[in-house]
Structure formats: structure tokens, C-alpha cells
C-alpha positions in Angstrom: 166.1 161.1 53.7 166.0 164.5 52.1 168.9 166.4 53.8 167.9 169.7 52.2 164.6 170.2 53.8 164.5 171.7 57.4 164.3 169.1 60.2 161.0 168.0 61.5 160.3 169.3 65.0 158.6 166.8 67.3 157.5 167.6 70.9 157.4 164.6 73.3 155.1 164.9 76.3 155.7 162.0 78.6 153.6 160.9 81.6 155.1 161.4 85.1 155.3 157.7 86.1 158.6 156.0 85.4 157.2 153.1 83.4 155.9 155.6 80.8 158.3 158.5 81.2 161.5 156.5 80.8 160.7 154.9 77.4 159.4 158.2 76.0 162.6 160.0 76.9 164.5 157.2 75.1 162.1 157.6 72.2 162.9 161.3 71.9 166.6 160.4 71.9 166.0 157.9 69.1 164.2 160.4 66.9 167.0 163.0 67.6 169.5 160.4 66.4 167.6 160.3 63.1 167.9 164.1 62.7 164.5 165.2 64.0 164.5 168.1 66.4 163.2 166.5 69.5 161.9 168.5 72.4 160.8 166.9 75.7 158.0 168.8 77.5 158.0 168.3 81.2 157.7 170.0 84.6 160.8 171.5 86.4 161.0 168.7 89.0 160.5 165.9 86.5 163.3 167.3 84.2 165.8 166.6 86.9 165.5 162.8 86.5 166.8 162.8 82.9 168.6 166.0 82.5 172.1 164.4 82.5 171.3 162.0 79.7 170.0 164.8 77.6 173.1 166.9 78.3 175.2 164.0 77.0 173.1 163.8 73.8 173.5 167.6 73.3 177.3 167.3 73.8 177.3 164.7 71.1 175.6 167.2 68.7 172.1 165.7 68.7 169.2 168.1 68.2 167.4 167.4 71.5 166.3 169.7 74.3 164.0 170.0 77.3 161.3 172.7 77.7 159.7 173.0 81.1 156.1 174.1 81.5 155.5 177.4 83.3 153.6 176.5 86.4 152.3 178.6 89.4 154.9 179.2 92.1 155.8 176.1 94.1 153.4 173.9 92.2 154.5 170.8 90.4 153.3 167.2 89.8 156.0 165.7 91.9 157.1 162.1 91.1 160.2 161.9 93.0 160.1 158.1 93.2 159.1 157.5 89.6 155.9 155.7 90.7 153.0 157.9 89.7 149.9 155.7 89.2 148.1 155.6 85.9 145.2 157.7 87.1 147.4 160.6 88.4 145.6 163.7 87.3 147.8 165.9 85.2 145.2 168.3 83.9 146.9 171.2 85.7 149.4 171.0 82.9 146.8 171.7 80.2 147.0 175.5 80.0 150.8 175.6 80.3 151.0 173.0 77.5 148.6 175.0 75.3 150.6 178.2 75.8 153.8 176.4 74.9 152.3 174.8 71.7 150.9 178.2 70.6 154.3 179.8 71.0 156.4 177.1 69.2 153.9 175.2 66.9 155.9 172.0 66.4 155.2 169.7 63.4 153.9 166.9 65.7 153.3 166.2 69.4 153.9 162.6 70.7 151.9 162.4 74.0 151.2 159.7 76.5 147.7 158.2 76.7 147.6 158.8 80.5 147.4 162.6 79.8 143.7 161.9 79.0 142.8 165.5 78.3 145.7 166.1 75.9 144.3 165.0 72.6 141.5 167.6 72.6 144.0 170.3 73.5 146.3 169.5 70.6 143.5 169.0 68.1 142.2 172.5 68.9 145.6 173.9 67.7 145.5 171.8 64.5 148.8 170.1 65.3 149.3 166.4 64.3 149.4 164.2 67.3 150.8 160.7 67.8 149.8 158.6 70.8 152.1 156.5 73.0 150.4 153.8 75.0 153.4 152.1 76.5 152.3 148.5 75.5 152.7 146.1 72.6 150.6 145.3 69.6 149.9 141.8 71.1 148.2 143.1 74.3 146.3 145.7 72.3 145.0 142.9 70.0 144.0 140.7 73.0 142.2 143.6 74.7 140.4 144.6 71.5 139.1 141.1 70.9 138.0 140.7 74.5 135.9 143.8 74.0 134.7 142.7 70.6 133.8 139.0 71.4 133.4 139.1 75.2 134.4 135.4 75.7 134.8 136.0 79.4 131.1 136.5 79.8 130.4 133.0 78.6 132.3 131.1 81.4 130.7 130.0 84.7 133.5 131.1 87.1 136.5 133.4 87.4 138.9 130.4 87.1 137.3 128.7 84.1 139.6 129.1 81.1 138.4 130.6 77.9 140.0 131.3 74.5 140.3 134.8 73.1 138.7 134.5 69.6 140.1 135.8 66.3 143.8 135.9 67.2 146.7 134.3 65.2 147.5 132.0 68.2 145.5 130.1 70.8 145.4 132.6 73.8 143.8 131.2 76.9 142.9 133.4 79.9 140.7 133.3 83.0 138.3 136.0 84.2 140.4 136.3 87.3 143.3 137.5 85.1 141.4 140.3 83.5 141.2 144.0 84.6 138.0 144.9 86.6 136.5 146.9 83.7 136.3 143.7 81.6 134.8 141.7 84.5 132.2 144.3 85.1 130.8 143.7 81.6 131.2 147.3 80.4 130.6 147.8 76.8 133.7 148.0 74.7 134.5 151.2 72.7 137.5 152.8 71.2 139.1 155.2 73.7 138.6 158.8 72.9 142.4 159.4 72.8 142.5 157.2 69.7 140.1 159.4 67.7 141.7 161.8 65.2 145.2 160.6 66.1 147.8 160.6 63.4 148.8 157.2 64.6 150.5 155.2 67.4 154.1 154.9 68.4 154.8 151.4 69.7 157.9 150.5 71.8 158.3 147.1 70.1 159.9 145.6 67.0 158.3 143.8 64.1 160.2 140.6 64.4 159.0 140.1 68.0 155.3 140.0 67.2 154.9 140.0 63.4 151.4 138.4 63.3 150.1 140.9 65.8 151.6 143.9 64.1 149.8 142.9 61.0 146.6 142.2 62.9 146.9 145.6 64.7 147.4 147.5 61.4 145.1 145.5 59.1 142.3 144.0 61.2 142.1 146.7 63.8 142.9 149.5 61.3 145.5 151.2 63.5 148.3 153.2 61.9 151.4 152.2 63.9 155.1 152.8 63.8 157.2 150.2 65.8 160.4 152.0 66.9 161.8 149.8 69.7 163.3 148.5 71.8 164.0 152.2 72.6 166.1 151.1 75.7 168.8 150.1 73.2 169.6 153.8 72.6 171.4 153.6 76.0 174.8 152.5 74.8 177.2 153.7 77.6 177.4 152.8 81.3 176.4 156.3 82.4 173.1 156.2 80.4 172.3 152.7 81.7 173.2 153.4 85.3 171.4 156.7 85.5 168.2 155.7 83.7 165.4 156.5 86.2 166.5 157.0 89.8 169.8 156.6 91.5 170.4 153.1 92.6 170.8 152.3 96.3 173.9 150.1 95.7 176.4 151.6 93.3 176.6 149.9 89.9 180.3 148.9 90.3 179.5 146.9 93.4 176.7 145.1 91.6 178.8 144.4 88.5 181.7 143.2 90.7 179.3 140.7 92.4 178.1 139.5 89.0 181.6 139.2 87.8 182.2 136.6 90.5 179.4 134.3 89.1 179.4 131.7 86.3 177.7 132.7 83.0 173.9 132.2 82.9 173.9 131.2 86.6 172.1 134.2 88.2 168.4 134.8 88.3 167.4 138.5 88.5 164.1 139.4 90.2 162.3 142.7 89.9 158.7 143.9 89.9 159.1 147.4 88.4 158.5 150.8 89.9 154.8 150.6 90.7 154.0 147.1 92.1 153.7 146.8 95.9 154.1 143.3 97.3 152.6 142.1 100.6 154.9 141.0 103.4 153.5 137.5 102.9 154.5 137.5 99.2 158.0 138.7 100.0 158.4 135.8 102.5 157.2 133.3 99.9 159.6 134.6 97.2 162.5 134.6 99.7 161.9 131.0 100.7 161.4 130.0 97.1 164.6 131.6 95.9 166.6 130.1 98.8 165.2 126.6 98.1 166.0 126.9 94.3 169.7 127.1 95.2 170.5 129.5 92.4 172.4 132.8 92.9 170.1 135.8 92.6 169.8 139.5 92.5 166.5 140.6 94.0 165.2 144.2 93.8 162.8 144.6 96.7 160.6 147.6 96.0 157.5 148.9 97.7 155.8 146.9 100.4 152.0 146.7 101.0 151.6 146.9 104.7 148.5 145.6 106.4 147.4 149.2 107.1 147.5 149.8 103.3 150.5 152.1 103.6 153.7 151.7 101.8 156.7 150.6 103.7 160.3 151.1 102.7 162.2 148.7 104.9 161.9 145.0 103.9 164.1 143.8 106.8 161.0 143.0 108.9 159.3 141.1 106.2 162.2 138.7 105.1 162.7 135.4 106.9 164.8 135.5 110.0 168.5 135.4 109.2 167.8 135.4 105.4 169.9 138.4 104.6 172.8 137.3 106.8 172.8 133.8 105.2 172.9 135.1 101.6 175.5 137.7 102.4 177.8 135.2 104.0 177.3 132.6 101.3 177.5 135.2 98.5 174.4 133.4 97.1 172.3 136.5 96.7 172.3 140.3 96.5 169.3 142.3 97.7 168.8 145.8 96.3 166.2 147.9 98.1 164.6 150.5 95.9 165.9 151.2 92.4 168.4 149.1 90.3 170.3 149.7 87.1 168.2 147.0 85.3 169.8 147.3 81.8 173.4 146.8 83.2 172.2 143.8 85.2 170.3 142.1 82.4 173.1 142.5 79.9 175.7 140.9 82.2 176.8 137.5 81.1 176.2 136.0 84.5 172.5 136.7 84.4 170.6 133.7 82.9 167.0 134.4 83.9 164.6 137.2 84.8 161.7 136.9 87.2 159.4 139.7 86.1 156.0 141.2 86.7 155.7 141.4 82.9 155.5 145.1 82.6 156.2 145.9 78.9 159.4 147.8 79.5 160.8 145.0 81.5 159.7 142.4 79.0 161.4 144.3 76.2 164.6 144.8 78.2 164.7 141.1 79.0 164.2 140.3 75.3 166.9 142.8 74.2 169.4 141.2 76.6 168.4 137.7 75.3 167.3 136.5 78.8 164.5 134.0 79.3 161.9 134.8 82.0 159.9 133.6 84.9 156.5 135.4 84.5 154.8 136.8 87.6 152.1 139.2 86.3 150.1 141.4 88.7 148.1 144.1 87.0 147.6 146.3 83.9 148.2 144.2 80.7 150.8 142.0 82.3 148.7 138.8 82.1 148.5 139.3 78.3 152.3 139.9 78.2 152.8 136.6 80.0 150.9 134.8 77.2 153.2 136.4 74.6 156.3 135.3 76.6 155.3 131.8 77.5 152.8 130.7 74.8 153.8 132.6 71.7 157.6 133.3 72.0 158.2 130.3 74.3 160.9 132.0 76.2 159.4 131.8 79.7 157.9 129.8 82.5 154.8 130.9 84.5 155.1 131.1 88.3 151.3 130.6 88.4 149.8 133.9 89.5 146.1 134.0 88.7 144.7 137.1 90.2 144.7 140.5 88.5 144.8 143.3 91.2 144.9 147.0 90.8 148.2 148.7 91.7 146.7 150.0 95.0 144.8 146.9 96.0 146.1 144.1 98.3 146.0 140.7 96.7 143.9 138.1 98.4 146.5 135.4 98.4 150.3 135.0 97.8 151.9 132.8 95.2 153.5 130.1 97.3 157.2 129.3 97.7 156.9 125.9 96.0 155.7 127.6 92.8 158.5 130.2 93.0 161.1 127.4 93.5 159.7 125.2 90.8 159.6 128.0 88.2 163.1 129.2 88.9 164.5 125.6 88.7 162.6 125.0 85.5 164.2 128.0 83.9 167.7 127.8 85.5 168.4 124.1 85.9 170.3 122.2 83.2 167.6 120.6 80.9 166.6 120.5 77.2 163.6 122.7 77.9 165.7 125.4 79.6 168.4 125.2 76.9 165.7 125.6 74.1 164.2 128.7 75.9 167.6 130.2 76.3 168.4 129.6 72.6 165.1 131.3 71.5 165.7 134.2 73.9 169.3 134.8 72.6 168.0 134.7 69.0 165.3 137.3 69.8 167.9 139.4 71.5 169.9 139.5 68.3 166.8 140.4 66.3 166.0 143.2 68.8 169.5 144.7 68.4 169.3 144.4 64.6 165.9 146.1 64.4 167.3 149.4 65.8 170.4 149.4 63.6 170.5 151.1 60.2 168.4 149.1 57.8 166.5 147.4 60.6 162.7 147.4 60.9 162.5 149.8 63.8 165.1 152.1 62.2 163.0 152.2 59.0 159.8 153.0 61.0 161.4 156.0 62.7 162.5 157.3 59.3 159.0 156.6 57.9 157.2 158.7 60.5 159.7 161.5 60.0 159.1 161.4 56.2 155.3 161.5 56.7 155.6 164.5 59.0 157.8 166.2 56.4 155.2 165.5 53.7 152.5 167.0 56.0 154.7 170.1 56.5 155.1 170.6 52.8 151.4 170.3 52.2 
């Protein structure tokens, strides 16, 4: 890179939900490590959740900073639990953002697609903008071809399988696994946020989904830079432990428990920051885990009460005596709330990850070289399951079939037998499990190489910086 030209200045404008905010903060740190002046735009309350990690970056001499939007007194989009839903209205930030951009006029704004009003605001100021969608090329290709070919409209029931046409692999879904907007037969069109955009930043790496990166760029005509896994910029214990919220059990206690277990013996279970499981589903998972007879760490998050309200205390929903039994036997560790996921997944004792297939979790599992039990619920998670199980062959399906919105109660729970069977298939000694583990370890090494100097993601970061420098000169 040309060291004589002034650094490119990039503003990063993350969404307020943890699943989108956390990777964009990491992304800003990655670009700063490549010499770009990275500025994170956020609200005063939201800045508190990642201030310490940015302070550490600044102390290391990295050109990164936070600018908070000027809001009316005592007004903020609070997201104290990192679980703002995708349709959270952030339009109150429009005028403060516009004023900030007018004042500083950066070379580029990277903004989250969930700020649906944002593209128009940036375009009016003639500043190049890059979109962050939070998902992979694979799921975008699946979604595009569902809209293009509508294979789900040609089946006779919600559970009849169909093939998504035109893709490099045979991808089979059912209508029950699709978001409601597909099932309601709405006509497909390119979202407005993709019009006039300079391109798309993707938290993925070329070697993970090469055929779909090519399809995304060449068949779908999208300009994309793959710069992940961005979670790998967290290299010290503090960054990994403080990523997101404070954990309810301190990381040293968790690591000490893991240190007492054999390598690859522990299954880690987490459903991310947004999913709410029903009491019935918690029961089935608890019974299935206990019957599998493998040590586990289970992050129990939000609970969908029968009234539709969130509950915070899982004690009433777990089987009688369950917590006492696992505590006495040292067979399991239950974390209520937030967990230091990177630290857990990277520990040598962890040999499997039961995941809702949110893209951040998938990438973090891949980066740690850990095979997965897939338990998709919503968003593009059923597509991500297909990538894990059918394309990469590093996972086992638990058997969930019903796509539900983040705020909708599922009609049925996945049974304990399915949970037990999937965990045993992944964690028991067998040729199939060994092969999945081998593939997962190989992908983990490729993920780590991608972000190192000379790696595919490292080069894509530099490529975008060079393009922005070129625009600046012209």
C-alpha cells in the first residue's frame, strides 16, 4: 500500500442489536489494523458496551475512535441486553448522523442494512457507502434464487422438500423452513439498500464458500469484499471475555471447569442473543443433554413464557433436580445470560457446538475448528444449516423444521430423543464424527490463515482501502 498518501477515513455505523453490532465493531478494528482511520458512530449508551476494547486499540497506536451522535436530552435507543430486534426503528438517528457526516465528510460510510433509511441519507451527501448485511454469500445466493425461481410455490405442502435451482450444490429445503415473506408469495426484488451502494462487506472468507463467492460476484453481480472472520481480531483474553455483555459466571471459573475435562469431550450449547426458547423446549434440551451422557456447557438465554413475556429465570423450566445433579456430577455447567463464547469455543476441551446457526456463531465455530449440531430457528439460519451440514459436512441436524419469527412462539418443540441422537452422533467415537472433526479443524486453520498477512481476507481489506484511495484521488 502507498504509505505516502493520507489514510482513508471510514465511518462504521453499526446496528444496535448485538448480532450485528459486535461484528461491525470487530470490522472497524480490522480496518484500523490495516492503517485506515476507523471511526465508529453510535449512541452514548451503546458506546459503553465496547468502549474498553477501543481504548485498548488506541493504546496500541491504532487509528480508531468512537463518535457519539448528538441526541435530545435523555433520549437514546437503549439496547442494554444486546438483543434489539431486526425491525427496531432507528430513524431518530437520521438527522444526528447527517449533521455528523456534513461536519467530517469521511471517505466512506459502512452501514448496517437494518438502518433502512440510511442509504438515502448518505447518498444525498455524495459519500460512498458500503453495506453490511451480517450474513454469508451462501445464504444470499439461496435467498436470491428462491426469489428468482420460486421453487417453493411448486410444492403441495409446507413439508414437501424442493431443490433451490441454479446453485453449485444440491440445496434442499421445505416451505416450513422459509421466512414468512417467501411463503406469502411476495414478488422478489432487490432491496432498496442495495441500490447505488459501492459494494458489500461480508464477514466470511473465500475458502469457506468459494463457489458461492463466485456466484455472488459473477452471477448476481454484487461487488463484495470478504474480510472475515472478523472475530479473529480478538487476540487477548480481555477482548474475548468483554465482547458483548459481561458474563454471569466469570471467565476464570468457566475456563477452570473446562480445564478439568478431556480434549474434545464437551458440547457447548448456545442460541445467541435474540432467540427465545419455550419452557417446553428447554425441558427437551435438558433431558436430551443428560441422556447423551456427554459433559456440556449450556448458555440458557431468554425464555418465551406462555404469556408471551420474556422470563429471566430458567430454574422453573428445567427438570426437577437437573441443576443439582449436573453440579454434583460436574457433568454440566449452566450459564444464564451472556457467555464468553470465543474463549469457550477455543478451549481444547470443547469438541462440539449446538448452535441456532446465526452467522456470527457459525463463523466463530468454524474459526475454532469445532463441528456443530445445527438447531436453526429464524432469519437465514436454515440456509446456514445447509452450508454446515450439506456443503461443508461439519455438522449434524437436530431436526428443526419450523421457521419462526424472533417474537413468535413455536408450535412444537424439538424432542429430547432428537437432541440426544444428534449430540451422540457428533460427540461419540465413530468414523463419521472423526471425519467431521477433521474437516472442521482444517477449516479452522484456513479461517486463521485468511486474516493473516497474504491471506484472502487480509487482501480484500487492503483492496477496499486502495479503491477508496483511488476514489479520493479522483
